[in-house]
N, C-alpha and C positions, 0 to 999 in steps of 0.2 A: 569564685565560680558560683554562678547562680543556679538554683534548683529549677528543673523544668516545670513549666506551668502545668497546673492540674487540668485535665481535660474537662471541658464544660459538662455540667450535669445534664443527663438526657431529659428532655422535656416530655412530660406525660400529657398527652392530649385526652380530654374526656371522651369516653365512648358514647357516641350518639347513635341511638337506635334508628334504623331506617323507618320511613313512614309505613312501609308494609308490615314490619315487625310490630310497630306500635298498634296498628290496626288489628293485627292478629291477636295481640295481648288483650286489647279491649274486647274483641269478639269472644275470646276464651273466657274472660271475666264475666261478660254478660251471659254467656251460655251457662257458666257455673252458677251464677245467681239465679237464673231461670230454673235450673235443675233443683236448687235448694227450695225455691218457692213452690215448684210442683210437688216435691217430696213432702213438704210441710202440709200442702193442701190435701194430699192423699192421706196423711196421717191424722188430720184434724177430726174426721168422723170417729175414728177409733179412740182418740184421746177424749173426745166429747162423750162417747159411750162410757169410757172408764170413769170420767168425772161424774157423770150422772148416776152411775151405779154406786157411788160413794155418798149420795145425797139421800135424804129421807123422801118418802113419797110426796108430801106436800111441797117440798122445795123442788123436786124434780118436775112437778106438774105446773109450776108457775110460768106465766107468760107476761113479759119476756123471762127467759131462764135466769135463775139466780146463781151466778157463777161463784160468788163468795159465800154461799151458804155453808153451814157447818157440815163437816164430813162425818160419816158414820158407816158402819158395816152392817146395818140392819137389813139392807137388801140381800146381802150374801147369807146372813143368818136365816132370813125367811125363805130364801131359795133352797137351802140345804135342809131346813126343817119343815118344808111344805108337806101337805098330806100325801101327794104323789111324789115318791122318791125320784130324784133325778138320776140315780145311779143306773137303773136298768136301761133307760134310753141312751146314756153315755156308753154303756157296755155294748149295746146293740150297734151303735155307730162305729165303735172301735172294731167290733167283729166284722161288720160288713165292709168297712173301709180297708182293713188290713188284709183280709182274705181275698177280696176282689183285686186289690193291688198285687198281691202275690200271684194270683192266677193270671193276671194280665201280663206280668213280667215273664212268667214261664211260657205263656203262649206267644207273646210278641217277640221274644228273642229268636226262636227258630224262624219265625216268619220274616223278621227283618234280616236275618242271615241269608235267607233264600232270595230276598229282594235286593240285597246290596252287594254281598260278596259272591255267593254262588247263584247268580241271577237266573230265575226261571224264565221260560219263554213268555213273551208279552207281559213282562213285569210291570210296565207302565199301566196296562189295563187293570192289573190287580190292584195297583195303588189307587187308581181312580175308583175302583169298586169299594175299597175301604173308605175313601173320602165320600162317596155317594151315600153311604149309610148314615152320615151325619146331616144330610140334607133334609131328611124327613123330620118334621116337627115332632117333638117328644109326645105332645098331647095327642097326636094322630094315632100313635100306637098304644095309648093308654087302655082303651076299651078291649082290644084283643088280648092284651096281656092280662087284664083283670079277669076276663072270661076263662082264659087258659088256667090261671092260678086258681080260680074257683073250682073248675072241673077236676083238677088234679089234687085239690085239697091243700094248697100251699099258701093260702091267704094268711096274713099275720104270721109269716115265717121269715126269719132273718136270712135264711139261706136263699130264699127267692130274691132278696135284695142283692145278695152276693152274686148270683147269676146275672141279674140285670146290670149291675154296675160293671161286672167283667165285660159283658157284651157292649156296653156303652163306651167304655174307656179303651177297649182293644184297638179300634181304628186309630185313635190318637196316639196310642203307644207305638203302634207299628210305624206310623209316619215319622214320629220323632226318632225312634231307634234305627230306622232305616238310614237316616242322615248321619247318625252317630257311627253306625257300623261301617258306613262307606269309607271312613277314614282309617279303619283298621288295616295295617299292612298285610297284604296277601302273602308276602314271603314268610311271615311268622306262622301263618296257618299251614302253608305248604311244608314248612319245617316240622311242625307237629304231626302232619300226616305221614311224613317220611319216618318219623319215630314210632309210628304205629298207633297214634291217637285216633280214636273213633269220634264220630260226630258229637255225641253228648260231652265227651271230654274236651273237644275243641270249643264247644259253645260255652261251657261253664267254667273251664279251667284256663282257656287261652283268650277267647274273645271277651268274655264278661269282665275279667280284671282290666283289660285295656280300655274297654268302653264303660268302666265303672262310673265316671262322672255323668255320662249321658243316661245311664240306667238309673242313677240316683235322681236326676232331674225328672225323668219320666215317671218314676215311682212317686215322687212328691206331688207332681201335678195330678196324677190319677188318684192319689189319696185325698187331695183337696177336693177334687170333683165328686168323689164318692161321699166325703164327709158333708158337703154342702147340699147334696141332692135332697129335694123336698117333695116334688110332685109325686113320684112313684111311691115314696115312703108314706106320704099322706094318704094316698088312695088304697094302697095294698097292705097297710099295716093297721093294727088297732091298738091293743094294749100290750101284748106279749112282745112284738117285734118293733115297737115304737122307737124311732131314732131321735137323736138330740134336736135336729131342726123341727121335727113334728112336736116335740115337747115344748119348744119355745112358743109355738102358736097357742098353747094353752094359757098364756098370760094375757091374751086378748079375750076378755070375757064380756058378758052382758052387763056386768057391773062397772066396766070401764077398762082402761089400759093401765096396768101397774107398771109404770115406766121404770122406776128404780129397780124393781125385781127383774124386769125384762132385760135391762142393761147388765145387771149382775149375772143373770143366767147367760147372756150372750158373751160376756167376758170369759166365764168358765168354759163354755162350749168352744170358744176360739182358742183356748190355751193349747190343746193337743196339736192343732195345726201350726200354731206359732212355734211350739217346741220342736216339731218336726222340721219346720223351716229353718230355725236357728241351728239345729243339729246338722242338717245337710246343706248349710249355707255355702260352704266352700265347693262341695260337689255340684251344687245347683249352678253356681256361677260358671264353673268349668264346663259343665254339661251344656248349658245354654250357649256358651261361646265356642263350643267345640266345632271345629271346621270353619269358623268364621274367618280365620287368617290362614291363608295357604302359604 
């Protein structure tokens, strides 16, 4: 009695990608490569500034630049040991940026709540009014602000910068937070109201935790705008309320441009913003993409 013949082994046909799938993969690869190139191009100025700050003044001033020059920390030593201490301008920048950002959030949250969840009448006109305040060139309002500050005795006062930065960043914050708060479920707010929660409790204990990524993104952008502002700080401050960007302009003197020291100072001044960005990186990505996918 003969054993039954074994069934033939199944043949495995190689998987062939469709032409459309191959084109899609090539397109994705090309877009990824383009994104890497664009990212490196955006990072090159910062990397060049960091490298220049580690060179001596003669090596930093060579033309063409000497990339393989010896590295040194002399620029940072001279920056921190300069006759005019950099700490007061840094403290003034931190004070103006932090307090203005805090005031912006406190004022923008109720305004965004009224424009997105409990919409007021003609809320679109209100949004356009906020947007129209950014259409005026900043330099056009410089003289009236200067005369007002002079008459009330607030020139060279860091709290004047806090007020200005708050008013400058408030329209941006309202626009951003209005879109973030529009995605907050109304049912949660109605449930809180049924439990007896009042408006302040609803805003800061119900709405704020849900919209925390959007609030963090708004706070970081307002902080960066306040930290980098130069025009008003240059005109309205002197010695007492001088900010870090104004302090950086002191490296351009009649004796020439101290490039290594300037790059070292720029790196130090950029560190708080970079630290804030890295600390709020997750919240920033969530906030900027909030509401993008329905």
